[in-house]
C-alpha positions in Angstrom: 52.9 151.3 181.7 54.0 151.5 178.0 56.1 154.7 177.8 55.5 154.6 174.5 52.3 155.3 174.2 50.1 158.0 174.7 46.2 156.4 175.3 42.8 158.2 176.1 39.1 156.4 175.8 35.8 158.1 176.3 32.1 157.2 175.9 29.0 158.8 176.1 25.0 157.4 176.0 24.8 159.9 173.1 21.5 162.3 172.7 18.8 160.0 172.2 19.7 156.7 173.8 18.4 155.3 177.4 21.3 152.9 177.8 24.9 152.7 176.8 25.7 149.5 174.9 29.2 150.7 174.1 32.2 149.5 176.0 36.2 149.9 175.3 38.9 148.8 177.4 42.5 149.7 177.5 45.4 147.6 178.2 48.4 150.6 177.9 50.9 148.4 179.6 50.2 145.4 176.9 49.3 147.8 173.9 45.6 145.7 174.1 42.8 148.3 173.0 39.3 146.8 172.7 36.0 148.6 171.3 32.6 147.0 171.5 29.4 148.2 170.9 26.4 145.7 171.4 23.0 144.9 170.2 19.9 143.4 171.3 16.6 143.6 174.0 16.6 142.9 177.4 20.1 144.2 178.3 21.3 142.1 176.0 23.9 144.6 174.2 25.5 146.0 176.8 25.6 142.3 178.4 27.1 141.1 175.2 30.0 144.1 174.9 30.8 143.5 178.5 31.5 139.6 177.8 33.2 140.2 175.0 35.6 142.9 176.6 36.3 140.9 179.9 37.0 137.7 177.4 39.3 139.0 175.3 41.2 140.8 177.9 41.4 137.8 180.1 42.4 135.9 176.8 45.6 138.2 176.7 46.3 137.8 180.5 46.5 133.9 180.2 47.9 132.9 176.6 50.7 133.0 174.5 50.7 136.1 172.4 53.5 135.9 170.5 51.9 135.0 167.1 49.5 138.3 167.9 47.1 138.4 164.6 46.4 134.4 165.6 45.7 135.4 169.0 43.4 138.3 168.2 41.5 135.8 166.5 41.6 133.2 169.2 40.1 136.0 171.9 37.6 136.9 169.6 36.4 133.3 168.9 36.8 132.8 172.8 34.5 135.8 173.5 32.3 134.6 170.5 31.7 131.4 172.5 30.7 133.3 175.6 28.4 134.9 174.6 26.7 132.2 173.0 26.6 130.2 176.3 25.4 132.9 177.9 22.7 132.9 175.3 21.8 129.4 175.9 21.9 129.6 179.7 19.4 132.6 179.2 17.1 132.4 176.3 15.4 135.8 176.7 18.9 137.0 175.7 18.8 135.0 172.4 19.7 137.1 169.4 22.4 139.8 171.5 25.8 140.3 170.0 28.5 142.8 169.6 30.9 144.4 167.3 34.6 144.4 168.3 37.6 146.4 167.0 40.6 145.2 168.3 44.1 146.6 168.2 47.3 145.2 169.8 50.6 147.1 169.3 53.2 144.1 169.4 56.9 144.6 171.4 58.2 145.0 167.6 55.9 148.4 167.5 54.1 146.5 164.7 50.0 147.4 164.6 47.6 144.5 164.5 43.7 144.9 164.5 41.2 142.3 164.6 37.9 143.6 162.9 33.8 141.9 163.5 31.1 144.4 162.8 30.8 148.0 162.1 32.7 149.6 164.5 36.2 150.8 162.8 39.6 151.2 163.5 41.4 154.8 162.0 45.0 155.3 161.4 46.2 158.9 161.5 49.4 161.3 161.1 49.9 165.3 160.3 49.0 164.1 156.5 45.6 162.6 156.6 43.3 160.2 158.4 42.8 156.2 156.6 40.0 153.6 157.6 41.5 150.6 158.7 39.0 148.5 158.8 36.1 146.9 156.3 32.4 147.4 158.0 30.7 144.3 158.0 27.2 146.0 157.1 24.5 145.3 154.5 25.4 149.0 152.7 28.7 148.0 152.9 28.0 145.2 151.2 25.6 147.5 148.5 28.5 149.9 148.0 31.2 147.3 147.1 28.3 146.0 144.5 27.8 148.8 142.8 24.2 149.3 144.0 24.7 152.7 146.1 27.3 155.5 145.9 29.5 156.6 148.1 27.6 160.0 148.5 24.6 157.5 149.8 26.2 155.4 152.5 25.5 158.2 155.4 21.8 158.0 154.5 21.0 154.4 153.4 18.2 152.6 155.2 20.6 149.9 155.9 23.3 151.4 157.3 22.5 149.9 160.8 22.3 146.2 159.6 25.6 144.8 160.2 26.5 141.0 158.7 28.9 139.9 161.2 28.7 140.4 165.4 30.5 138.3 168.0 28.2 135.9 169.8 25.5 135.7 166.8 27.2 132.7 164.7 28.8 130.1 166.0 31.6 130.0 163.0 32.8 133.3 163.4 34.5 135.2 160.6 37.4 137.9 161.6 39.3 140.4 159.6 42.6 140.6 160.4 45.2 143.8 159.7 49.1 144.2 160.4 51.6 146.7 159.6 54.8 148.7 161.2 53.9 152.0 162.7 56.1 154.9 163.5 56.6 157.8 165.9 54.0 159.8 165.7 51.3 157.5 164.0 47.9 157.8 165.8 45.3 155.3 165.9 41.2 156.3 166.4 38.8 153.3 167.7 35.4 154.1 167.5 31.8 153.2 167.6 29.6 154.1 164.3 27.7 156.7 167.1 31.2 158.4 165.7 31.8 157.7 161.8 28.2 158.2 161.2 27.5 161.7 162.2 31.4 162.5 161.4 32.8 162.1 158.0 36.4 161.3 157.9 37.7 164.8 157.1 35.6 166.4 159.9 37.9 163.9 162.2 40.6 164.4 160.7 40.1 168.5 161.2 39.6 168.2 164.9 42.4 165.6 165.2 45.4 167.5 163.3 43.6 170.6 165.0 43.4 169.9 168.5 47.1 168.3 168.2 48.4 171.2 166.6 46.6 173.3 169.7 48.7 171.3 171.9 45.2 169.5 173.6 46.0 166.4 175.3 44.3 163.1 173.9 41.7 163.0 176.6 40.7 166.4 175.4 40.5 165.3 171.7 38.3 162.4 172.5 35.7 164.4 174.5 35.8 167.0 171.4 35.0 164.1 169.3 32.5 162.7 170.9 31.3 166.4 171.5 30.9 166.6 167.8 29.0 163.8 167.0 26.5 164.8 170.3 26.0 168.2 168.0 25.2 166.5 165.2 21.9 164.4 166.7 23.6 162.3 169.3 21.4 159.6 167.6 23.7 156.7 169.5 26.1 155.6 172.0 29.6 157.3 170.8 32.7 155.6 172.2 35.9 156.8 171.3 39.7 155.1 171.9 42.7 157.2 170.8 46.6 155.9 171.0 49.4 157.4 169.7 53.2 156.3 169.4 55.4 158.3 170.8 
């Protein structure tokens, strides 16, 4: 166990879905944290997210991980190929894919993030919360092009249409982010089941007030999920929390 990290994760089917296609895995001993939100009929979403999470975990158990950003990219490319191979074996799964947000805390305490899709990674401390990743979605493309305003993002009809996923395109593009960390820094990985109904400000209020009240990360993760469900729970909702001691 990595004694420099506090870790928790929690997932819920939500209030309206019949299956949970989200999946998260935490490996605190190696500083690896993975969140995937699958999509596709015939249980394709569940299969895609499971294959993605498992392949990334296996990759970091068996490969040289000194060059962490490059290793993260290679792990996602390997997961992408695994899902494509499964699709070829089972044509009924054609079109399945998954988002992937992966956090790796290296031995030098640097944080490295790989991103595909519209699940998110946030950084938070006592001063605020900041979204670290960029959504790969039609809505975000419209926002960047100036076609809609930031206030219209939550209600845009294309908000759930993503432009990148693991397992869909043989030529996968992966966003990579790296930065140094300090004691007390926190990271939140979440599916859009959390980020759609909750504003960044509300997420921070829950994180900050709960931390000041001395709640554990397990309790905080559940409070975040409960807040999403109270606001409709339209989707599966999954949270991974990591804090540097």
